[in-house]
C-alpha positions as CSV (number, residue, x, y, z in Angstrom):
1,X,105.1,-107.2,17.1
2,X,101.7,-105.4,17.5
3,X,101.4,-101.7,17.8
4,X,99.2,-100.3,20.5
5,X,97.3,-97.1,21.4
6,X,97.3,-95.1,24.6
7,X,94.6,-92.7,25.7
8,X,93.5,-90.8,28.7
9,X,90.5,-92.2,30.5
10,X,88.8,-88.9,31.5
11,X,86.4,-89.0,34.4
12,X,87.5,-92.3,35.9
13,X,89.0,-92.5,39.3
14,X,90.2,-96.1,38.9
15,X,89.9,-99.3,37.0
16,X,86.6,-100.2,38.8
17,X,85.0,-97.0,37.4
18,X,86.0,-97.9,33.9
19,X,84.6,-101.5,34.3
20,X,81.4,-100.1,35.7
21,X,81.0,-97.7,32.8
22,X,81.6,-100.5,30.3
23,X,79.0,-102.8,32.1
24,X,76.5,-99.9,32.1
25,X,77.0,-99.3,28.3
26,X,76.7,-103.0,27.5
27,X,73.5,-103.3,29.6
28,X,72.0,-100.3,27.8
29,X,72.4,-102.0,24.3
30,X,69.2,-103.1,22.7
31,X,68.3,-106.8,22.9
32,X,69.7,-108.8,20.0
33,X,72.4,-106.3,19.2
34,X,76.0,-107.6,19.2
35,X,77.7,-107.6,22.6
36,X,80.6,-105.3,21.7
37,X,82.1,-102.3,23.4
38,X,83.3,-99.4,21.2
39,X,85.0,-96.1,22.1
40,X,84.5,-93.3,19.6
41,X,87.4,-91.0,18.7
42,X,87.7,-88.0,16.4
43,X,90.7,-89.3,14.4
44,X,91.2,-92.6,12.7
45,X,94.5,-94.4,13.2
46,X,96.5,-94.6,10.0
47,X,98.5,-97.7,11.1
48,X,95.5,-100.0,11.4
49,X,97.4,-102.9,9.8
50,X,99.9,-102.7,12.7
51,X,97.3,-102.4,15.4
52,X,95.2,-105.3,14.3
53,X,95.4,-108.2,15.2
54,X,96.9,-108.2,18.7
55,X,97.0,-104.5,19.6
56,X,95.4,-103.0,22.7
57,X,94.2,-99.7,23.9
58,X,96.1,-98.7,27.1
59,X,94.2,-96.4,29.4
60,X,95.8,-93.7,31.5
61,X,93.9,-93.2,34.7
62,X,94.9,-90.5,37.2
63,X,98.4,-90.0,35.7
64,X,99.3,-93.7,35.3
65,X,99.0,-96.3,32.6
66,X,96.6,-98.5,34.6
67,X,94.9,-101.0,32.3
68,X,94.3,-102.2,28.8
69,X,91.6,-103.5,26.5
70,X,92.3,-105.5,23.4
71,X,91.4,-103.9,20.1
72,X,89.1,-106.1,18.0
73,X,88.3,-103.7,15.1
74,X,88.7,-100.1,13.9
75,X,85.7,-98.7,12.1
76,X,85.8,-95.2,10.6
77,X,82.4,-93.5,10.1
78,X,80.8,-90.1,9.5
79,X,78.4,-88.9,12.2
80,X,75.1,-87.1,11.7
81,X,76.9,-83.7,11.6
82,X,79.1,-84.9,8.7
83,X,82.2,-85.2,10.9
84,X,84.5,-88.1,10.4
85,X,85.0,-90.3,13.4
86,X,86.3,-93.7,14.4
87,X,84.9,-96.5,16.5
88,X,87.6,-98.5,18.3
89,X,85.9,-101.8,19.0
90,X,87.3,-103.2,22.2
91,X,87.1,-106.4,24.2
92,X,84.9,-105.6,27.2
93,X,87.4,-107.3,29.5
94,X,89.7,-104.8,31.3
95,X,93.2,-106.1,32.0
96,X,95.2,-104.3,34.8
97,X,98.8,-103.6,34.0
98,X,101.8,-102.7,36.0
99,X,101.2,-99.0,36.6
100,X,103.6,-96.5,34.9
101,X,103.5,-92.7,35.2
102,X,102.2,-90.9,32.1
103,X,101.9,-87.2,31.5
104,X,98.6,-85.8,30.1
105,X,98.2,-85.4,26.3
106,X,95.3,-84.9,23.9
107,X,93.6,-87.6,21.8
108,X,95.5,-90.9,21.5
109,X,99.0,-91.9,20.8
110,X,100.7,-94.9,19.3
111,X,102.5,-97.1,21.8
112,X,105.3,-99.4,20.6
113,X,105.2,-103.0,21.9
114,X,108.6,-102.6,23.6
115,X,107.1,-99.7,25.7
116,X,104.0,-101.4,27.1
117,X,103.9,-102.3,30.7
118,X,103.4,-106.0,31.6
119,X,100.0,-107.2,32.8
120,X,99.5,-107.4,36.5
121,X,98.4,-111.0,36.3
122,X,102.1,-111.8,35.9
123,X,102.5,-110.6,39.5
124,X,99.7,-112.3,41.4
125,X,100.4,-110.6,44.8
126,X,100.1,-107.2,43.2
127,X,97.0,-108.1,41.3
128,X,95.2,-109.3,44.5
129,X,95.7,-105.9,46.1
130,X,93.1,-103.2,45.9
131,X,94.0,-100.5,43.3
132,X,94.0,-97.6,45.9
133,X,96.4,-99.6,48.1
134,X,98.7,-100.2,45.2
135,X,98.7,-96.4,44.4
136,X,99.5,-95.5,48.0
137,X,102.3,-98.0,48.3
138,X,103.8,-96.8,45.0
139,X,103.6,-93.2,46.2
140,X,105.6,-94.2,49.3
141,X,108.1,-96.0,47.2
142,X,107.3,-99.4,48.7
143,X,106.1,-101.0,45.5
């Protein structure tokens, strides 16, 4: 079973915001460079062997685990200031998941395979609904 990461998606109001940000970053890449999306973190995961292959980064948006991106690679590096950092190379495709409440935390955390929410694609009716409508229906206890 793969191990996963969970991280707050600061500044995003929804999955559409995250997808737009990814598209913007990919479009800004120089011509001829590899089409990959990376998120830079301060700390490098120590359990890389359990995260790759098959792990994902689950994003917490507005207090809920909302979506995931598959982890393709983990690349530690040292920035220009001499600070150790890590590039989490992610599949640009964002997969919505069944929302689950999550309290705020700093950095990222490991997420065991048994604790991950299922993809929304497994529930076609919910996946077809706009995200804001799903949030409102959940808040009312109707979903």
